[in-house]
C-alpha positions in Angstrom: 19.3 -17.0 -10.1 16.5 -20.0 -8.4 16.1 -17.5 -5.0 14.5 -14.9 -6.5 12.0 -17.2 -8.7 9.6 -17.9 -5.6 9.8 -14.4 -3.9 8.8 -13.2 -7.4 6.0 -15.6 -7.8 4.6 -14.3 -4.8 5.1 -11.0 -5.5 3.4 -11.6 -9.0 0.5 -12.8 -6.2 0.5 -10.2 -4.1 0.5 -8.4 -6.9 -2.7 -9.5 -8.6 -4.9 -9.1 -5.4 -3.6 -5.6 -5.1 -4.5 -4.4 -8.4 -8.0 -6.0 -7.9 -7.8 -3.9 -4.4 -6.4 -1.1 -6.9 -10.2 -1.3 -8.9 -11.8 -1.1 -5.3 -9.8 2.2 -4.2 -11.0 3.5 -8.0 -14.7 2.6 -6.9 -14.7 3.9 -3.9 -13.3 7.2 -5.0 -15.9 7.9 -7.6 -18.4 7.2 -5.5 -17.3 9.3 -2.6 -17.0 12.5 -5.6 -20.5 11.4 -6.1 -21.8 11.7 -3.0 -19.7 14.8 -2.1 -20.9 16.6 -5.5 -23.9 15.6 -4.6 -24.0 17.3 -1.4 -23.0 20.7 -2.3 -25.6 20.6 -5.3 -28.5 20.1 -2.4 -26.8 22.6 -0.1 -26.8 25.3 -3.1 -30.1 24.4 -3.9 -32.0 23.8 -0.8 -31.5 24.2 2.9 -30.8 20.4 3.7 -27.7 18.0 3.0 -27.2 14.3 2.6 -27.4 13.5 5.9 -23.6 11.7 6.9 -22.2 12.8 3.7 -18.9 13.3 5.4 -18.7 10.0 7.3 -19.2 8.3 4.4 -16.0 10.4 2.8 -13.7 9.7 6.2 -14.4 5.8 5.8 -14.0 5.5 2.1 -10.7 7.7 2.3 -9.8 5.2 4.7 -10.3 2.5 2.2 -8.5 4.6 -0.7 -5.0 4.8 1.3 -5.0 1.5 2.4 -5.6 -0.1 -1.2 -3.8 2.4 -2.9 -0.5 1.8 -0.6 0.2 -1.3 -2.1 -0.6 -0.9 -5.6 1.4 2.0 -5.5 4.7 -0.3 -4.5 3.8 -3.0 -7.0 4.1 -0.1 -9.8 7.2 1.2 -8.4 5.3 4.8 -7.6 6.8 5.2 -3.9 8.1 8.5 -3.1 12.5 8.1 -2.6 15.2 9.8 -1.7 17.6 8.8 -4.8 19.5 12.1 -5.0 21.8 10.8 -2.3 21.2 7.1 -2.5 21.3 7.2 -6.8 25.3 8.6 -6.0 26.5 5.8 -4.2 28.0 2.0 -6.3 25.6 -0.3 -7.2 26.6 -2.3 -4.8 26.0 -0.3 -1.5 23.2 1.2 -3.4 21.1 -1.8 -3.6 22.4 -3.1 0.1 20.9 0.7 0.9 17.8 0.4 -0.7 16.9 -3.0 0.5 17.6 -2.0 3.8 15.2 0.5 3.8 12.4 -1.7 2.5 13.3 -4.5 5.0 13.0 -1.8 8.0 10.0 -0.1 6.2 8.2 -3.6 5.9 8.9 -4.5 9.3 7.1 -1.3 11.0 4.3 -1.8 8.3 4.0 -5.2 10.1 3.9 -4.0 13.3 1.9 -1.0 12.1 -1.4 -3.5 10.8 -0.7 -5.9 14.2 -1.9 -2.7 15.5 -4.8 -2.0 13.5 -6.2 -5.8 14.0 -5.9 -5.1 18.1 -7.8 -2.0 17.3 -10.5 -3.6 14.6 -11.0 -6.3 17.6 -11.5 -3.4 20.1 -13.6 -1.9 17.9 -15.7 -4.4 17.2 -16.2 -5.5 20.6 -17.4 -2.0 21.5 -19.6 -1.8 18.6 -17.8 1.6 17.8 -19.4 3.3 14.9 -19.6 6.9 13.3 -21.8 9.2 15.6 -24.5 10.3 12.9 -25.1 7.8 11.0 -23.4 5.1 13.2 -21.3 3.2 10.1 -19.3 0.5 12.5 -15.9 0.7 12.3 -14.2 -2.6 12.7 -14.8 -3.7 8.6 -12.9 -0.8 7.8 -10.3 -1.5 10.1 -10.1 -4.8 8.9 -10.1 -4.0 5.5 -7.8 -1.5 6.2 -5.3 -4.2 7.7 -5.6 -6.6 4.7 -4.3 -3.8 2.3 -1.7 -2.4 4.9 -0.7 -6.1 5.2 -0.6 -6.9 1.7 1.4 -4.2 1.6 4.0 -5.2 4.1 4.2 -8.1 2.5 5.6 -5.9 -0.5 7.9 -3.9 1.0 9.8 -7.3 2.4 9.6 -9.3 -0.6 11.4 -6.1 -2.3 13.5 -5.6 0.4 14.9 -9.2 -0.2 14.6 -8.7 -4.3 16.9 -5.3 -4.1 19.5 -6.8 -1.6 19.6 -9.9 -4.2 20.1 -7.6 -7.1 23.8 -7.6 -5.8 24.3 -10.7 -7.1 22.5 -10.5 -10.3 24.0 -11.1 -13.6 23.8 -8.5 -16.2 25.5 -8.0 -20.1 27.0 -5.2 -21.4 26.7 -3.6 -24.7 29.6 -6.8 -26.0 28.1 -9.5 -24.3 30.1 -9.9 -21.5 28.7 -10.9 -18.3 29.2 -9.5 -15.1 28.3 -10.6 -11.7 27.5 -7.6 -9.2 29.5 -8.4 -5.9 31.7 -10.5 -6.8 
């Protein structure tokens, strides 16, 4: 279907960007693991610790979650309640799945708006962590970008799911069927 192609191209572009952000999330996970391990070892062998390790972990987790969520959507690894919806016939299933994805995308877009407003407030007030003063604003903006990509993916996937109603399939005998007709 011609209407699907631009949406699928957009999804591929967002998916490519999301893949790169997933690598950042993996690197941050490794860094957090190293900091936490080093902090535990230092605490066991001496009376010291890594100052601000908790805050570094906190800010790292913001990046991990915000960058992993859109990647999870691209990989279709999201958690769904299939027990109920999979019992529906094919057309209502596509409609319900599509509408749920669209509503989720709209809610996520509202959250992104709130995240950017809050990031602006943090930037204006120079807010940061209490011990080593890591500024909140860059992490909030990064979180906003990750969740913005997630919202875009949810909306695109919702539209594509609804368009699946009109998808043409061939059965074992090569007979073409069109859902929704």
